[in-house]
C-alpha positions in Angstrom: -16.4 8.0 -8.2 -14.2 9.5 -5.2 -11.8 6.7 -4.2 -13.3 5.0 -0.7 -13.4 2.0 1.4 -16.0 0.0 3.0 -15.8 -2.2 6.2 -18.4 -4.5 7.5 -19.7 -8.0 9.0 -21.5 -10.8 7.3 -23.2 -14.2 8.3 -23.8 -12.7 11.5 -20.5 -11.8 12.4 -18.7 -14.9 11.3 -17.0 -13.1 8.6 -15.1 -9.4 8.5 -15.0 -7.8 5.1 -13.4 -5.1 3.7 -13.7 -3.5 0.1 -12.1 -0.5 -1.5 -12.0 1.7 -5.1 -8.8 3.3 -5.3 -8.6 4.6 -8.8 -7.6 8.0 -7.9 -5.1 7.3 -5.5 -3.1 4.9 -7.6 -3.4 7.6 -10.4 -1.9 10.3 -8.2 0.7 7.9 -7.2 1.7 7.1 -11.0 1.5 10.7 -11.8 3.9 11.5 -8.5 6.5 8.3 -9.3 6.0 8.7 -13.1 5.8 4.6 -12.9 5.8 2.1 -15.9 2.3 0.2 -16.4 3.4 -2.9 -14.7 4.9 -0.6 -11.4 1.7 1.3 -11.4 0.0 -1.8 -11.0 2.4 -3.6 -8.6 2.1 -0.4 -6.3 -1.4 0.3 -7.0 -2.3 -3.3 -6.0 0.0 -2.4 -2.4 -1.3 1.1 -2.1 -5.0 -0.7 -2.0 -4.1 -3.0 0.8 -2.3 -1.1 2.6 -5.0 1.2 2.9 -7.3 -1.4 3.8 -4.6 -2.8 6.3 -4.5 0.5 7.9 -8.6 0.7 8.7 -7.8 -2.2 10.8 -5.7 -0.2 13.6 -7.5 1.0 16.1 -5.5 4.7 17.3 -5.4 7.9 15.1 -1.8 7.6 15.4 -0.9 4.0 14.5 1.1 3.6 11.2 1.5 0.2 9.3 4.1 0.2 6.9 3.9 -3.0 4.1 7.5 -3.6 3.0 8.6 -5.8 -0.3 12.5 -6.7 -0.4 12.6 -8.6 -3.8 15.1 -9.5 -6.2 12.6 -8.4 -9.3 13.6 -5.3 -11.7 11.0 -2.7 -9.7 14.0 -3.4 -6.7 11.7 -3.8 -3.7 8.3 -1.6 -2.7 7.4 0.6 0.1 3.8 2.0 1.5 2.4 3.3 4.4 -1.1 4.1 5.7 -3.0 5.1 8.9 -6.1 4.2 10.5 -7.9 7.3 8.5 -7.9 6.3 4.8 -4.7 7.9 4.1 -2.1 5.9 2.2 1.7 6.8 0.3 4.1 4.8 -1.1 7.0 4.2 -4.1 8.6 2.3 -6.0 12.2 1.6 -6.2 12.8 1.3 -10.1 9.3 3.3 -11.0 10.5 3.1 -15.0 10.9 -0.6 -15.0 9.3 -2.5 -17.8 8.5 -6.2 -17.8 6.9 -7.9 -21.2 3.2 -9.0 -20.9 2.3 -12.5 -19.5 -0.3 -14.2 -21.2 -2.0 -11.0 -22.5 -1.3 -9.1 -18.7 1.2 -7.1 -17.2 3.4 -9.5 -15.4 3.7 -7.9 -11.9 5.0 -11.3 -9.9 8.2 -11.2 -12.6 8.6 -7.3 -12.2 8.5 -7.8 -8.5 10.7 -11.0 -8.1 11.1 -13.3 -5.2 12.0 -12.1 -1.9 10.1 -11.2 1.1 6.9 -9.4 2.4 7.3 -7.3 5.8 4.8 -5.8 7.8 5.3 -2.9 10.7 2.7 -1.7 12.7 3.9 1.5 14.8 1.1 1.4 17.6 3.2 3.6 19.9 4.7 1.0 21.8 8.2 0.7 22.7 9.1 -1.7 19.8 6.8 -1.6 16.4 5.1 -5.1 15.4 7.3 -6.8 12.7 5.7 -9.7 10.7 8.0 -11.4 7.9 6.5 -13.7 5.2 8.1 -15.7 1.9 6.3 -13.8 -1.3 4.8 -16.8 -2.2 3.7 -15.7 -6.2 4.7 -12.1 -5.7 1.4 -10.9 -6.6 0.4 -9.2 -3.5 -3.1 -10.5 -3.4 -2.1 -13.9 -2.3 1.1 -12.5 -0.5 -1.1 -10.4 2.1 -3.2 -13.7 2.2 -0.2 -15.5 3.4 1.0 -13.0 5.5 -2.2 -12.7 7.4 -2.6 -17.3 7.5 1.2 -17.6 8.8 1.6 -14.2 10.9 -1.7 -13.4 12.0 -2.9 -16.6 12.3 -6.5 -15.2 10.1 -7.7 -17.2 7.8 -8.2 -14.9 4.8 -8.8 -13.9 1.0 -7.1 -11.0 -0.6 -8.3 -9.8 -4.0 -6.4 -6.6 -5.4 -6.6 -5.2 -8.9 -5.0 -2.8 -11.4 -6.3 -2.3 -14.7 -4.8 0.3 -17.0 -5.9 2.2 -20.0 -4.0 2.7 -23.5 -2.1 5.8 -22.8 -0.9 4.1 -19.4 -3.7 5.9 -17.4 -5.5 4.3 -14.7 -8.8 3.3 -15.4 -9.8 1.4 -12.4 -8.0 0.3 -9.3 -9.7 -1.3 -5.7 -10.2 -4.9 -3.8 -11.4 -6.5 -1.0 -10.0 -8.2 2.1 -12.7 -11.0 3.6 -11.2 -12.7 7.4 -13.0 -15.3 9.2 -13.7 -14.9 12.5 -12.2 -17.6 14.7 -15.9 -18.8 15.6 -17.0 -18.9 11.9 -19.1 -22.3 11.3 -17.5 -25.3 8.8 -20.7 -24.8 7.0 -20.0 -20.7 6.7 -16.5 -21.2 5.8 -17.7 -24.0 2.9 -20.1 -21.5 1.6 -17.4 -18.5 1.4 -14.8 -21.0 -0.3 -17.5 -22.3 -2.7 -18.5 -18.3 -3.7 -14.2 -17.6 -4.1 -14.0 -20.1 -6.7 -16.3 -18.3 -9.1 -14.3 -14.7 -8.7 -11.6 -15.2 -11.4 -10.1 -11.7 -11.0 -11.0 -8.5 -9.4 -10.3 -6.6 -12.2 -13.1 -8.3 -14.0 -15.6 -6.5 -11.6 -14.0 -3.4 -11.8 -13.9 -3.1 -15.4 -17.6 -3.4 -15.0 -17.8 -0.1 -12.8 -18.8 -2.4 -9.6 -19.0 -0.1 -6.5 -16.7 -1.8 -3.2 -19.9 -2.4 -1.8 -21.4 -4.7 -5.0 -17.6 -6.1 -5.1 -18.2 -7.8 -1.7 -21.7 -8.9 -2.8 -20.3 -10.6 -5.5 -17.5 -12.2 -3.2 -20.1 -13.3 -0.6 -22.8 -14.3 -3.3 -26.1 -15.3 -1.2 -24.3 -15.1 2.6 -25.9 -12.3 4.0 -23.7 -8.8 4.4 -23.9 -5.8 6.7 -21.7 -2.6 5.5 -20.8 -0.7 9.3 -18.6 1.9 7.9 -17.3 3.9 5.0 -14.8 5.9 4.8 -12.9 8.0 2.0 -9.2 7.2 0.6 -6.4 9.3 -0.7 -2.6 9.3 -1.8 -1.3 11.7 1.2 2.5 12.4 2.3 2.8 14.5 5.4 6.6 15.5 4.3 7.4 19.2 4.9 10.7 21.2 4.3 10.8 21.3 8.1 10.5 17.0 8.5 12.4 16.6 5.2 15.5 18.8 7.0 15.5 16.3 10.1 16.5 13.6 7.5 19.3 16.0 5.8 20.8 17.0 9.5 20.6 13.5 9.9 23.5 12.5 7.1 25.8 13.8 9.9 28.4 16.8 10.8 31.4 16.1 8.8 28.7 15.5 5.7 26.9 18.8 6.2 29.9 20.7 6.6 31.3 19.2 3.0 28.2 20.7 1.5 28.1 23.7 2.8 32.2 24.0 1.5 30.9 23.1 -1.5 28.8 26.4 -1.4 26.1 25.2 -3.4 22.0 25.1 -2.8 21.0 21.3 -2.8 17.5 19.8 -3.3 16.0 17.1 -2.0 13.2 14.8 -2.7 10.8 13.1 -0.5 10.7 9.4 -1.8 6.8 8.7 -0.9 5.6 11.8 -3.4 9.0 13.1 -5.0 8.2 16.3 -3.7 11.7 18.9 -3.8 12.7 21.0 -1.6 15.5 23.5 -1.8 17.9 24.0 0.9 20.5 27.3 0.5 23.5 27.2 2.1 22.4 29.3 4.9 19.8 26.9 5.4 22.1 24.0 5.6 24.6 26.3 8.2 21.8 26.7 10.6 20.8 22.9 10.5 24.9 22.5 11.4 24.1 25.2 14.2 21.5 23.1 15.6 22.7 19.7 15.3 26.0 21.2 17.3 23.8 22.7 20.1 22.1 19.5 20.5 25.6 17.9 21.3 
């Protein structure tokens, strides 16, 4: 099954829903970054949440960044997404390991105590920045807390990544359910009762539940209308030219020192680990262009 998300409404528009399957996206991230199982689970959850949150933005050029700064062995996670289902991300310490907790991957322990930042670049002078503390560091609960506190939108977020014994990704996905301001009390109560019976997203993913089936499980007998479906993929827009701009930004003095060493350099993109090689001549050209702009 290809990765995709569905969007829709329920209870005659009182509830807004998003649901996604992201196995291939998370597996692609695992392969690119050679992540440990717990790092794959943490990054996979944030990639899934980021893809759905990115789809909430209205314009093609809008960009969402989710950033976790925390004291756990993973050393922080960054994910960026656009409004079209393109998502990418990385873990600062992809090799980090943690002992299992209650027979499951200890994502909370691996992430640690810290802060979640949500940055929305919508083409305005300044990007929107929302920050909240990590309440459990399990990521889904932290996004739920962010929506309630920074955006004042009562939400329920469920995210899951299930690993195979060979450390490849078995399944991944999740949902975001949000109450609209005009939602009736009886609708809210009914949804809360339904959510109590949802033990873990991975339980349903393991059974092969589609995004539509996952939402139907969560909503129970609340009527849902799916309005949109879009593909999700791990996508990085890096290029030799883009990375060259980052190399040039280190400054004239540092660039001159590298050139004087007389060695070619290799620079890797943080997001997708693609390596770009720059010869001494490439670096001299960057220096010349930078000098012309001064």
